[in-house]
N, C-alpha and C positions, 0 to 999 in steps of 0.2 A: 504494500500500500504506500502511496506517496506520503512523505513526512514533510509537509510544507511549513515554512515559518515566514514571519514578516507581517506587514500591516494587513489587517482584514480588508477585503474588497469593500468599497463604499458605494460605488455606483454600478448600475446595470451595464453601462458601457464598458467598464473594466472587468466585468465578470468573465471568468474562464468558461467558454462554451461547453467544456467537458462536464461542468457541474450542472448544466441545464439539460438534463436527460429527459426523455419522454416519460411523462407520468399520466398514462391514459385513464379515462373514467370508465373502468371495466369491472366495477364492483369487487375490486381486490385491494386489500390493505398492503402498503409497502412499509417495511420497518427498516430504518437505517440508523445504527448506532454511530454517533460521531465522537464518542469518548466513553471511557469507563470499562472497556473490554480489553483484557490483556494488561491492565494497569489499575492502580488504586487511585481514584480521583477522576476529575474532569468528566463527570457523568452527564451524558446528554444523548437522548435517543429521539430521532425524528420519525413521525408517522405521516403517511401520505394516503389520502383516500378521496376519490371522486372530486378531484380538483382542489382539495384542501390539504394543508400541511400544518402540523403543530409539533411541539417538542415536549418531552417530559424531562425536566431538570435542565440546568445549564450551569455546570460547575467548573471550578478551577482545580489545578493540581499544583503541588509544590515543585519547584525546579529541582533537578538533581545536581550533584556536585560538578558536573561537566558544564552546566548552564550558568556560567559565571555572570554575576550581577543581574540575573533575571529575577524579577519579583514574583511572577506567577506564570503558569502555563494554562492557556484556555483552548477550547476546540477551534478548529478552522471552520468558519461559518460559510465557506464558499458555496456549498450546496444549498443552504438556506437562502443566502443572498441572491443566488441565481434564480430562485423561485419565490422571491419576496411577495409577489402579487397573490400567491396562494397561502402565505403563512398567516395563521389566525390566532396564534397564542402559544404560551409556555405554561405548562402545568408543573408545579413544584411539589415534590413529595415531602420535603422538610427543609429546615434553614441551616444545614451544615454547608460550609464553604465549598465542599466538593460537589454540591448540588445547586448552589445559587451564585457562586463567586464570579462566574463569567457573565452574568446578566448585564452588568453595566456596558460591557463591550458589545453585546448583541443589541441592546436597546439604543445605543448610539446610532445604530444603522437601520433598525426596524422598530418602529414604535407600535408594539402589539400588546394585547391584553396579557397579564400575568396572573395566574390563579394559584392560590395556596391557602393554607389555614390562616387564621387571624394572626397568630404569632409569626408564622413565616412571612406573611405580607408586611408586617410592621418592621421586622428585621431587615427585609429587603428595602423597604422605604427609607430606613435610616442609612443603609449602605448607598442607595442611589443619591442621597443628599450630598455625599462626598464627591459625587461626579456631576452635580448640578442637573440631575435627571428626575428628581422626585416630583417636581411640579408638573411635568408632562407625562410621567409614566401612568399607564392604565393598570392599576393594581386592584385586584378583585379577591376579597376574602370569601372562602367557601366553607361550609360546614360539612362534617362527615355525613355521607349519605346523599349530599346534594348532587343533582344532575345538571350538567351544562349542555344545552342543545347547540350543536354546531351546524347541523342542517337536518333535513327530514330523515336522513338515513344514518346519521352519526351523532353520538352523544358521548359524554365523559362523566363518570361519577367517581366519588371518593369513598374510601373505607378507613375508619380509624384503626391505627396499628400502634404498637409500643416500640419505642426506640430510646436512645439516650437523650433525646430532646423532646419537649412537648410539641404537640401539633403535627405529628408525623402522619402521613396519609399514604395509602396505596391508591393507585389509579386504575379504574376499570374503563375500557373503551368498548362501547356497545355498537355492534354492527348488525346488519340484517341477518347475517349467517352465523352470528355467535359473538362471544366476548373475548377480549384480550385483557389479561390482568398483569399489571406492572407492580410488583410488591413494594418498590422503593427499598430503603434500608429498614430492616425490621428485626425484632426478636419477639418471642412470645413470652412476655413477662407476666407471671401469675400474680405478682404483687407490685403493680406499678406505683410509683411514688405519688402520682396525682390521683390515684384511685380509678382511673379510666381504663377499663379492661380491654384487652385486645379483642376486636370484633370478630370472634369465631363465627357468629351466626351469618354475617353477610358473605363471608368466604364460602361457608358450607352451603348457603342458599344458591350461590353461583354454581357450585359443584353438583348439587342435586338436580339443577336444571339441565345439566349435561351440555351446556353451551360454551364452556371455556375452551376456546380453540388453542390459545397459547398462553403460557405462564412465563413471564420474564421475571426471574427471581434472583435476589441477592445471593452472591456466592462467597462473600468475604471469609466466612468461617467454615467452608465446605470440608476442610481438613480436620475439623475438631468434632470428635464424637460426643454424643450425649446432648444435654440441654445447657444453654447459657445460664449463668446465675442471674437471679433477679437483682435489680438495682437496690432493692431493700436490704440485701445481704451485706452491703458495704457498711451499713450503719454500725453494726457491732464492732468490727475492727477499728473504725474511726473513733468510736466512743472510748475504746481502750486507750488509744493514743491521747485523747483529750484528758482522760483520767490521769495519765502519767505525766502530762506536760505541766511543768511548774512555771514556765515563763511564756513568752510570746510564741504563737503558732503562725506559721506561714503555710497556707493551703493553696496549692497550684492545681488548676484544672483547665480544661478547654472552656473558652468563653461560652460555647453553645451547650455545654453539659448542664443544662438548667435543673435536671432532676438531681444531679450531684450537689448543685448549689442549694437546692431546697433541703436536702439532708443536712448540709453544713449549717444552715440557718437553724434547723431544729436542734442539732447537737450543741451549737454555740449557745442557744437560749437555755438549754438544759444545764449547761455548765457555767452560766453567768458570764459569758464572753460576748463581745461586740465584734462585728465583722466589718472590715474596711475593704471595699472593692478597689482594685487597681487595674489599669490597662484600659485603653479606649474601648475595645470590644466587650470586655467584661462589664464595664460600667454601663455601656449602651444596652447590652442584652438584659442585664438584671433590671434596669429601669423599665424597659419595655415589658418584660414579664411581670414586673410588679404592677405596672399601670393596667395590665390586662387581668389582674387578680390571680395570676398563676404562681406567684411566689408568696407563700404565707410567712408571716413574722418579719418580712423584709423591713417594713417601716419601724418595727420595734427593735430589731437587732442591728440593722445596717447603719453605719455612721460615716461621716466624712473624715479625712485625715486631720483636720484642725481639731475636731473633738477627740480624736484618737490620741493625740499628743498629750492630752490632759489626763489620760488613764494609765494605770500601772500596766506593765507588760503582761502580767498574768490575766488580764481582762481582754486581751486583744487577739484577734485572728485577722491576718492580712490575706485577703482572697485575691489571687493574681493569676495572670497567664504566664507563659514562659516555661512550661514543663518540658519543652523540646530543646531547651538551651539556646533560644533565640538571643543574639547578642544584645539587642536593645530592649529586651523585655524587663519587666519589673523584677522578676525573680533573679535573672542573671545580674542585674544591677545590684541587688541585695547581696548576691554571692561575691561580688568584687568590691563591695563597700562603696558603691557609687549611687545609691538611691537618694533622691532629694528629701525624703521625709523620714526614713527609718534606717537604722543599722541593725544588723544581726549580731547577737552576743552569744557567748558560750552558754550552752544550756537551752537555747531556743530550739523549737521543734519545727522541722520542715517536712511537709507531706506532699508528695507528687502523686495525685490521684488520677493518673492517666496511664496510657500505654506508651511505650517508646515506638515512635514511628520509624520504620526501617530507613536507614540512611542518616538518621539524626543522632545515632548512638555516641559518636565522638564528641559532639557538642554537649550532649546531655551529661556524659560522664565527666567532661571537663568542668561543667558547672557543679556537679555533685562533689567533685574533689575540692573545689573552692569552698563549698558549704561545709565540708568536713574540716577544712583548715581553720574555719572560724569557730570550731568547737560546737557546732549544732548537731542535733540528732536528726538524721535524714532518713525518711521512710519512703520507699517506692515499691512497686509491685513485686520486684525481684528479691527484695529482702524483707518485705512485710506483706505476705500474701493476703488477698481479700480486700485491699483498699481501692481496688479498681475492678470493674467487670466490663465485659464487652457489650456493645449495643447491637451486635449482629447475631443472627440465628446460628445455632450449632446444627449438626446433622439431624438430630431427632426433630427439631423444629422445622427443618427443611422437609423432612418426610411428612410431617403433619400438614404443612402448607400444600404439598402435592396431593395428599389424600383429601384434604378439604375441597380443593378446587377441581380435582380430577381433570387436568388439562389433557388435550390430545397431544400437544407439543410442549416441550420444555425448552426454554432458551435461557441458559445461565448468563447473568450479567453481573456487573460490579465485582471485579476481581482480576488478579493476574491470571495468566493462562493456566497455571497449576490449580487455581481455585475453580476455574470454569470446568476443567477436566474432571476434578474431584466431584463437582456437582453433577456432571454428566454421568460419571460412574455410579453415583448414588442413585440416580434415577433408573439406570439400567438394572441395578440390584433390586429395585422395587417392581420390575416387570415392564418398564417402558421399552418399546421397540427402539432399536438403535437408530432407525431412520426418523424417529419422532423426537430425538434429542439433538439439538442443533447448537453447535459451538460457532459463534460468529466472531468476526474481527471488526474493528472500527472501519467504516466505509463499505462493508458488505451490505447488500440489500436482500431482504427476504420478502417474497410476495405470497400473501395468504389470501385464498379465496374459498368459496363454498366447496370446491372440489379438491382442495389440498393445498400444498405448499411447494414453492419452487424458489430457486435463486434468481435474483435480478442482477442487473449490471452494477458494478462497484461505482461509488461516487468518491470525489476528493474528500479525504478525512485525515487531517494531520494535526499539527499543533501550532498555535501562535504564541510566541514568547513575549511576555509583557515586561517592560522595564520602564518604570516611572509613570508619567501621565498617560491615561488611557487614550487621549485624543492625539497623541504624537505618533503612536504606531508601535509596531512590534520590533523584535530583535532578529536580524537576519543571521544566517549561518556565517557570513563573513565577519560580522561583529563578534559573534561567539568565538570564532577562530582567533581573531585578534586578541580578545580577552584572555583566551587560554595561552596564547603565545606570550603575552605580557606577564601572566602569572608564573609561567615556567622559566623564562629567560630574561625578562625585563625589556627595557627600551634603551636605545642609543640614538640620541638626537645629534645630528651633524649640522651645525649652523654656519652658513657662509654669508659674508657681507661683500657685495659685488658692486662695482661702479656701473651705474645704469647706462652710461654712454660708451665706455670702452669694453665692458664685459670682463674686466680684470678683478682679481681678488684685491680688496683693500686692506685686509688684515688676515692673520692666520686663522684657520678654522677653529671654532669652539665646539667641544664635544661634551654633551651632558649625558650622564649615565644614571638611570633609575632602575633599581632592581636587577642590575647586571654585575658590575664590578665597582668597588669603592676606589675613586680616582686617586686619593692620597696614598693608597697602598699599591697602586699599579701605574705609577707615573710613566715608566718606560713604555708600557703597552700603549698608553693613550698618546704618547708622543709619536710612536710608530703609526698609530691609527691616523693621526693628523697628517702625517706625511703621505699616507696612502690616499687620503682625501685630496691633498694638493696635487699629487701625481695624476689622479683620475681627472681632476678639473683641468689641469694643464693639457692633458691629452685630448680634451674635447676641442673641436674647432670653434674659433671665435664666432663664426657665422651661426653656429648652432646654439650659442649661449642665450639667445633670445627665446629659444624653445626650452624653457627650464624643466618641463616635464621629462624631456629626453635626457637632459643632463642628470637630473635627480635619479632617474631609473638606472642609468649607468653607474652612478655613484653608489646607489643602494646595493647593486650586485657586487661591486668591487669590495666595498667595506664588509658585506656579509661574508664573502669568500675569505677575506683576511681574518676576520674575527673567528670564523669557524676553524681555520687552520691553527690559530694560536690558542684557542680556548676550548674548542669542541662544542661550543654553545652557539645558538642562533637567536640572538635577541631581535626584537623588531627594530629595523633601521629606519629612521625618519629624517631624511634630509630637509633642511629649511634654507631657502635662499632669500636674502633680503637685499633689494636693490636700493642704492642711495645715490 
């Protein structure tokens, strides 16, 4: 599949014609995942039926260590933009960033309705304010069980599910020849913190009708046998840590883990402590959930930093983000003694109530080591079991979902390839026919009709790398390559001052080294390098010196060859010519 990067297409004129494939009105549903398959994050699946197109979720993904300086990764919207006249909306399953984080980048180019639970919509609204899009966005809150009519033959409804955040929904697509169920992220929690039970009945009703054509189901924990633990089971281990803590407590969680925040508020209240939220997203999400009546005791227990400074340490809980070791996060700043309001002291307790996201381990353990150096007691899932549970279904819950809905076809989604394959094998062990379990890749098209299922043509589906402001554009492969080169071998700037009239050098070249060699310790090398520059410049014809691009290219090659011979390294060579 193509792996495109760069600025998303903005106008129809610039749209790649390869993305504008034929979508006939033939009473068949076309399913095209643009993200979330073969990877964790960037979830987005497009559905096309009878001249209409819509998406379920529009998420981002964290960059990997090779994507230097990239803030986030979002889907390539080329297929959607090429069919913008057909696109009628986005349905959101919940408010985690891997399901909503790319919305600002899509809504900059297509202003369409966005549907989700009340909490999801309010979190999205707050996010869009950061991009100046909230006032024009068409945001529509829906209740579980509500049906949205798209045309006479197509509608979408929602089912309440349990997950690590409130307001999570499964999406049901109703067609003349049957239904398609998209689970979203789910677990079957028998003791949800908010008391809202997983809606077994609605799933079972769909299954009893025998009209579920396809089940698109979360595969994240397809390699974990049994049932996931209830969110409520975290309360006991956390209470033990509160019981033992004699001084300040720092509690780190994902800003969207509002069930966990609710548990924290209850425990803090029980032990006579006050909670101080830190981090932009944590403050924003807790305020939204409180305003919607979803966080109990928040007004009683939560306080601001100014009031917190008046209280003794044994009365405080600092609630913050940063469990993944993010350099600028509140927790990491506390770990290095650089927080504006508080310091950590010997005997304080730090609780990381999250999982370690693969790829972040180095940063996390660096932060944990700094916390230990301060003399704090540090608790995380690997040394204190039970203080975190997954928000995704285990294999027994996946079996139950398949039994409840009785789908003809299973399409594993949301997971790396190993998760999708494990989910496939689980279905086969339950008696599914091999031809009815379909592993897809981003950009594949599946065509479902009354008479069966078939593959359609692939569509463009890659990644757009975002760095900085959303409206400036993405990051190209060339930029990434340059950044990697700079990080590995540094940069060598060769600066020449030239007489504008004669084309002759007015002074010796100046060479600036950054991230390559320290000049004071390698004076002989840099003097030799200057002579190579002079020789290269002198060898150029005077007539050619007005064409500085040619001169600089020749100089770059000559200097690179010399540097490689002498050091074995290849820094970025950047010639600069100033005419005076």
